[in-house]
Structures are given as C-alpha cells and as structure tokens.
N, CA, C and O atoms as a DFTB+ gen file, in Angstrom:
404 C
 N C O
     1  1      92.472      87.238     127.998
     2  2      92.165      88.480     127.322
     3  2      91.598      88.207     125.952
     4  3      92.167      87.427     125.188
     5  1      90.489      88.835     125.629
     6  2      89.880      88.643     124.318
     7  2      90.745      89.296     123.259
     8  3      91.377      90.323     123.506
     9  1      90.771      88.693     122.071
    10  2      91.540      89.292     120.952
    11  2      93.038      88.981     121.027
    12  3      93.825      89.431     120.193
    13  1      93.417      88.189     122.061
    14  2      94.875      87.923     122.209
    15  2      95.392      87.095     121.033
    16  3      96.516      87.315     120.582
    17  1      94.588      86.136     120.520
    18  2      95.014      85.371     119.390
    19  2      95.222      86.197     118.166
    20  3      96.136      85.923     117.388
    21  1      94.408      87.200     117.962
    22  2      94.580      88.121     116.843
    23  2      95.906      88.862     116.959
    24  3      96.625      89.026     115.974
    25  1      96.223      89.310     118.180
    26  2      97.482      90.032     118.406
    27  2      98.654      89.130     118.091
    28  3      99.632      89.572     117.489
    29  1      98.570      87.864     118.489
    30  2      99.650      86.921     118.242
    31  2      99.806      86.724     116.743
    32  3     100.932      86.674     116.248
    33  1      98.703      86.610     116.004
    34  2      98.752      86.467     114.528
    35  2      99.468      87.679     113.930
    36  3     100.335      87.532     113.069
    37  1      99.103      88.863     114.387
    38  2      99.785      90.081     113.888
    39  2     101.245      90.102     114.223
    40  3     102.058      90.539     113.408
    41  1     101.607      89.640     115.406
    42  2     103.043      89.562     115.781
    43  2     103.800      88.586     114.887
    44  3     104.921      88.876     114.469
    45  1     103.211      87.451     114.594
    46  2     103.867      86.480     113.768
    47  2     104.046      87.034     112.334
    48  3     105.096      86.848     111.719
    49  1     103.027      87.703     111.823
    50  2     103.134      88.307     110.477
    51  2     104.226      89.404     110.510
    52  3     105.016      89.525     109.575
    53  1     104.256      90.193     111.594
    54  2     105.276      91.259     111.698
    55  2     106.688      90.676     111.725
    56  3     107.607      91.216     111.109
    57  1     106.846      89.568     112.447
    58  2     108.125      88.917     112.486
    59  2     108.544      88.412     111.124
    60  3     109.708      88.532     110.740
    61  1     107.582      87.836     110.377
    62  2     107.877      87.340     109.017
    63  2     108.293      88.509     108.105
    64  3     109.247      88.387     107.336
    65  1     107.586      89.622     108.194
    66  2     107.959      90.781     107.356
    67  2     109.310      91.342     107.728
    68  3     110.096      91.719     106.859
    69  1     109.587      91.399     109.047
    70  2     110.891      91.910     109.500
    71  2     111.983      90.958     109.037
    72  3     113.035      91.406     108.581
    73  1     111.756      89.668     109.144
    74  2     112.748      88.708     108.669
    75  2     113.003      88.833     107.188
    76  3     114.150      88.806     106.742
    77  1     111.938      88.969     106.425
    78  2     112.051      89.131     104.970
    79  2     112.841      90.413     104.629
    80  3     113.710      90.406     103.757
    81  1     112.524      91.483     105.320
    82  2     113.244      92.752     105.061
    83  2     114.710      92.615     105.414
    84  3     115.564      93.160     104.716
    85  1     115.024      91.886     106.499
    86  2     116.402      91.675     106.889
    87  2     117.164      90.838     105.849
    88  3     118.305      91.145     105.501
    89  1     116.515      89.786     105.367
    90  2     117.145      88.943     104.346
    91  2     117.393      89.759     103.073
    92  3     118.433      89.599     102.433
    93  1     116.470      90.612     102.708
    94  2     116.617      91.408     101.497
    95  2     117.540      92.626     101.687
    96  3     117.897      93.301     100.721
    97  1     117.914      92.889     102.932
    98  2     118.748      94.047     103.263
    99  2     118.188      95.333     102.683
   100  3     118.855      96.045     101.932
   101  1     116.921      95.616     103.059
   102  2     116.261      96.783     102.483
   103  2     116.871      98.075     103.053
   104  3     117.484      98.089     104.120
   105  1     116.674      99.142     102.297
   106  2     117.190     100.465     102.725
   107  2     116.473     100.948     103.962
   108  3     115.403     100.449     104.309
   109  1     117.076     101.936     104.638
   110  2     116.499     102.418     105.892
   111  2     115.112     103.037     105.726
   112  3     114.281     102.931     106.627
   113  1     114.854     103.677     104.593
   114  2     113.528     104.272     104.415
   115  2     112.470     103.168     104.282
   116  3     111.334     103.351     104.720
   117  1     112.827     102.042     103.692
   118  2     111.880     100.912     103.618
   119  2     111.626     100.342     105.006
   120  3     110.500      99.965     105.332
   121  1     112.660     100.281     105.811
   122  2     112.477      99.797     107.191
   123  2     111.492     100.721     107.920
   124  3     110.587     100.268     108.621
   125  1     111.702     102.037     107.730
   126  2     110.832     103.011     108.448
   127  2     109.369     102.819     108.050
   128  3     108.477     102.827     108.898
   129  1     109.138     102.644     106.741
   130  2     107.745     102.501     106.279
   131  2     107.157     101.212     106.789
   132  3     106.011     101.197     107.238
   133  1     107.906     100.130     106.735
   134  2     107.413      98.850     107.237
   135  2     107.115      98.897     108.730
   136  3     106.086      98.394     109.182
   137  1     108.027      99.509     109.496
   138  2     107.827      99.528     110.945
   139  2     106.638     100.455     111.317
   140  3     105.937     100.198     112.295
   141  1     106.421     101.524     110.533
   142  2     105.230     102.340     110.759
   143  2     103.954     101.537     110.497
   144  3     102.994     101.626     111.263
   145  1     103.944     100.750     109.411
   146  2     102.759      99.972     109.102
   147  2     102.516      98.887     110.170
   148  3     101.382      98.648     110.585
   149  1     103.598      98.249     110.597
   150  2     103.485      97.207     111.630
   151  2     102.979      97.828     112.938
   152  3     102.079      97.286     113.579
   153  1     103.564      98.967     113.329
   154  2     103.203      99.649     114.544
   155  2     101.726     100.102     114.515
   156  3     101.036     100.069     115.534
   157  1     101.280     100.508     113.374
   158  2      99.859     100.931     113.211
   159  2      98.918      99.786     113.489
   160  3      97.937      99.942     114.216
   161  1      99.217      98.613     112.903
   162  2      98.353      97.459     113.061
   163  2      98.335      96.997     114.548
   164  3      97.280      96.702     115.108
   165  1      99.515      96.949     115.146
   166  2      99.605      96.510     116.561
   167  2      98.891      97.503     117.473
   168  3      98.232      97.105     118.433
   169  1      99.019      98.763     117.182
   170  2      98.338      99.805     117.982
   171  2      96.825      99.685     117.822
   172  3      96.097      99.767     118.812
   173  1      96.340      99.494     116.601
   174  2      94.917      99.316     116.374
   175  2      94.378      98.072     117.065
   176  3      93.280      98.091     117.621
   177  1      95.141      97.004     117.030
   178  2      94.731      95.771     117.702
   179  2      94.647      95.976     119.202
   180  3      93.721      95.487     119.849
   181  1      95.597      96.688     119.750
   182  2      95.579      97.005     121.184
   183  2      94.385      97.863     121.557
   184  3      93.724      97.598     122.561
   185  1      94.100      98.880     120.772
   186  2      92.923      99.728     121.062
   187  2      91.635      98.899     120.917
   188  3      90.727      99.033     121.737
   189  1      91.547      98.060     119.903
   190  2      90.387      97.208     119.752
   191  2      90.184      96.279     120.962
   192  3      89.063      96.107     121.439
   193  1      91.273      95.690     121.443
   194  2      91.200      94.844     122.636
   195  2      90.777      95.610     123.864
   196  3      90.002      95.103     124.675
   197  1      91.287      96.861     124.021
   198  2      90.906      97.706     125.160
   199  2      89.423      98.040     125.096
   200  3      88.747      98.011     126.124
   201  1      88.895      98.361     123.904
   202  2      87.490      98.659     123.735
   203  2      86.634      97.436     124.103
   204  3      85.626      97.551     124.800
   205  1      87.070      96.248     123.606
   206  2      86.335      95.014     123.927
   207  2      86.281      94.765     125.414
   208  3      85.220      94.457     125.957
   209  1      87.446      94.900     126.097
   210  2      87.501      94.664     127.540
   211  2      86.610      95.631     128.301
   212  3      85.882      95.248     129.217
   213  1      86.684      96.866     127.908
   214  2      85.871      97.929     128.608
   215  2      84.372      97.661     128.393
   216  3      83.586      97.720     129.339
   217  1      83.989      97.368     127.153
   218  2      82.576      97.153     126.867
   219  2      82.041      95.920     127.614
   220  3      80.965      95.968     128.210
   221  1      82.799      94.826     127.576
   222  2      82.346      93.612     128.253
   223  2      82.320      93.774     129.780
   224  3      81.538      93.122     130.471
   225  1      83.172      94.639     130.282
   226  2      83.145      94.914     131.755
   227  2      81.961      95.777     132.141
   228  3      81.287      95.523     133.140
   229  1      81.717      96.803     131.336
   230  2      80.650      97.792     131.700
   231  2      79.270      97.358     131.276
   232  3      78.278      97.781     131.871
   233  1      79.182      96.505     130.237
   234  2      77.886      96.145     129.692
   235  2      77.953      94.667     129.228
   236  3      77.993      94.393     128.028
   237  1      77.966      93.719     130.194
   238  2      78.189      92.305     129.826
   239  2      77.052      91.695     129.000
   240  3      77.286      90.750     128.246
   241  1      75.835      92.212     129.126
   242  2      74.762      91.621     128.312
   243  2      74.804      92.196     126.869
   244  3      75.309      93.291     126.623
   245  1      74.271      91.432     125.976
   246  2      74.314      91.803     124.544
   247  2      73.444      93.049     124.274
   248  3      72.318      93.159     124.760
   249  1      73.988      93.953     123.505
   250  2      73.260      95.152     123.077
   251  2      73.635      95.439     121.644
   252  3      74.821      95.572     121.346
   253  1      72.669      95.540     120.739
   254  2      72.994      95.730     119.305
   255  2      73.788      96.977     119.024
   256  3      74.635      96.968     118.130
   257  1      73.549      98.057     119.753
   258  2      74.303      99.301     119.532
   259  2      75.755      99.120     119.953
   260  3      76.664      99.588     119.267
   261  1      75.974      98.449     121.067
   262  2      77.323      98.180     121.506
   263  2      78.015      97.227     120.543
   264  3      79.222      97.327     120.321
   265  1      77.249      96.304     119.972
   266  2      77.797      95.408     118.969
   267  2      78.318      96.190     117.769
   268  3      79.344      95.826     117.193
   269  1      77.634      97.244     117.392
   270  2      78.072      98.085     116.260
   271  2      79.439      98.706     116.580
   272  3      80.334      98.748     115.736
   273  1      79.570      99.181     117.810
   274  2      80.834      99.808     118.230
   275  2      81.972      98.791     118.141
   276  3      83.058      99.097     117.648
   277  1      81.702      97.568     118.631
   278  2      82.730      96.526     118.578
   279  2      83.062      96.139     117.149
   280  3      84.218      95.867     116.826
   281  1      82.033      96.112     116.279
   282  2      82.280      95.814     114.860
   283  2      83.106      96.889     114.222
   284  3      83.982      96.587     113.411
   285  1      82.857      98.157     114.563
   286  2      83.628      99.257     113.970
   287  2      85.079      99.196     114.419
   288  3      85.980      99.440     113.617
   289  1      85.322      98.875     115.684
   290  2      86.675      98.776     116.186
   291  2      87.402      97.612     115.473
   292  3      88.551      97.750     115.054
   293  1      86.726      96.496     115.349
   294  2      87.326      95.353     114.625
   295  2      87.553      95.699     113.157
   296  3      88.557      95.289     112.576
   297  1      86.649      96.433     112.563
   298  2      86.821      96.909     111.174
   299  2      88.006      97.797     110.997
   300  3      88.671      97.759     109.962
   301  1      88.285      98.610     112.008
   302  2      89.458      99.497     111.952
   303  2      90.739      98.666     111.894
   304  3      91.675      98.988     111.163
   305  1      90.758      97.592     112.680
   306  2      91.933      96.686     112.681
   307  2      92.065      96.009     111.318
   308  3      93.158      95.925     110.758
   309  1      90.953      95.535     110.799
   310  2      90.980      94.868     109.467
   311  2      91.459      95.837     108.393
   312  3      92.306      95.484     107.572
   313  1      90.927      97.047     108.394
   314  2      91.311      98.035     107.399
   315  2      92.793      98.391     107.526
   316  3      93.480      98.543     106.516
   317  1      93.291      98.526     108.765
   318  2      94.681      98.783     108.984
   319  2      95.569      97.660     108.510
   320  3      96.639      97.906     107.953
   321  1      95.136      96.412     108.724
   322  2      95.894      95.254     108.317
   323  2      95.925      95.143     106.800
   324  3      96.944      94.751     106.231
   325  1      94.813      95.485     106.128
   326  2      94.770      95.428     104.666
   327  2      95.754      96.458     104.075
   328  3      96.526      96.162     103.163
   329  1      95.691      97.679     104.635
   330  2      96.633      98.737     104.114
   331  2      98.089      98.374     104.476
   332  3      98.994      98.632     103.682
   333  1      98.324      97.788     105.643
   334  2      99.680      97.386     105.992
   335  2     100.194      96.301     105.016
   336  3     101.364      96.304     104.636
   337  1      99.307      95.386     104.624
   338  2      99.711      94.345     103.660
   339  2     100.038      94.998     102.318
   340  3     101.000      94.607     101.656
   341  1      99.243      95.989     101.916
   342  2      99.540      96.688     100.650
   343  2     100.845      97.447     100.735
   344  3     101.619      97.458      99.779
   345  1     101.100      98.078     101.860
   346  2     102.405      98.764     102.052
   347  2     103.535      97.761     101.989
   348  3     104.557      97.998     101.346
   349  1     103.346      96.649     102.654
   350  2     104.387      95.573     102.632
   351  2     104.694      95.113     101.227
   352  3     105.858      94.914     100.880
   353  1     103.666      94.939     100.411
   354  2     103.894      94.516      99.025
   355  2     104.622      95.601      98.244
   356  3     105.580      95.313      97.526
   357  1     104.182      96.821      98.374
   358  2     104.790      97.951      97.641
   359  2     106.263      98.114      98.061
   360  3     107.128      98.338      97.214
   361  1     106.540      98.002      99.348
   362  2     107.878      98.229      99.850
   363  2     108.796      97.042      99.600
   364  3     109.968      97.231      99.276
   365  1     108.285      95.818      99.743
   366  2     109.144      94.647      99.653
   367  2     109.229      93.993      98.267
   368  3     110.183      93.271      97.980
   369  1     108.262      94.238      97.438
   370  2     108.264      93.614      96.163
   371  2     109.521      93.939      95.285
   372  3     110.133      93.019      94.744
   373  1     109.891      95.192      95.148
   374  2     111.072      95.460      94.329
   375  2     112.328      94.798      94.870
   376  3     113.059      94.205      94.076
   377  1     112.644      94.856      96.196
   378  2     113.839      94.135      96.622
   379  2     113.753      92.617      96.481
   380  3     114.757      91.952      96.227
   381  1     112.522      92.067      96.650
   382  2     112.339      90.622      96.497
   383  2     112.565      90.234      95.021
   384  3     113.227      89.236      94.737
   385  1     112.043      90.981      94.139
   386  2     112.265      90.670      92.687
   387  2     113.748      90.770      92.328
   388  3     114.276      89.963      91.563
   389  1     114.399      91.772      92.895
   390  2     115.854      91.900      92.672
   391  2     116.634      90.745      93.292
   392  3     117.584      90.221      92.709
   393  1     116.202      90.369      94.484
   394  2     116.899      89.294      95.219
   395  2     116.744      87.942      94.492
   396  3     117.701      87.175      94.391
   397  1     115.558      87.667      94.001
   398  2     115.296      86.407      93.278
   399  2     115.714      86.462      91.837
   400  3     115.910      85.425      91.204
   401  1     115.859      87.689      91.294
   402  2     116.201      87.809      89.891
   403  2     117.613      87.671      89.641
   404  3     118.047      87.751      88.492
C-alpha cells in the first residue's frame, strides 16, 4: 500500500507523544486535545492513502490534473501534521517545563 511508511511514521510520533503525556501525567483535557490532534493526522493520512489508491487504480498513467489532486491531499496531511505538532507543543510544554523544573 502506498503511503504506508508515512502512516507508520505518524504512529511512531503518536506513540512518542502519548508516552510523553503519560510520563508528565497530564490532565484529562490535555489528553483529549492531544488525542484529537493525533486522530486528525491519522484520519487525514488514511484519506490521503485512499485517494492515492483510487487514483492509481482508475487512472494509472500520469496526468498533471490528477497530480494536483494528489498534491492537495498530501498537503492536507502535511498541514494537519504541522498543526498537530503546534498543538502538541502548546499542550505539552507547560507540563514538561514543570516536570524538568
């Protein structure tokens, strides 16, 4: 399956964030925000992979217009991952500073 390595990378990052949140014993609202961000990225990656599979099945030859669609889907994943990283910093930085301080 195309994009599987990206999904694995997102899972590894999610596991690291979950582990860090567990170590810091974050409050339940922080857990909720982190899990929403993680879920958003994994859902976007799944949708991107589905679009890629469908496009390559229905239109195996290269087409610039279809390439734009694939780029937009990949861009959505990237944008979601950037925002999830920002959420992770905002949510985890205060407990991390307290934990190390």
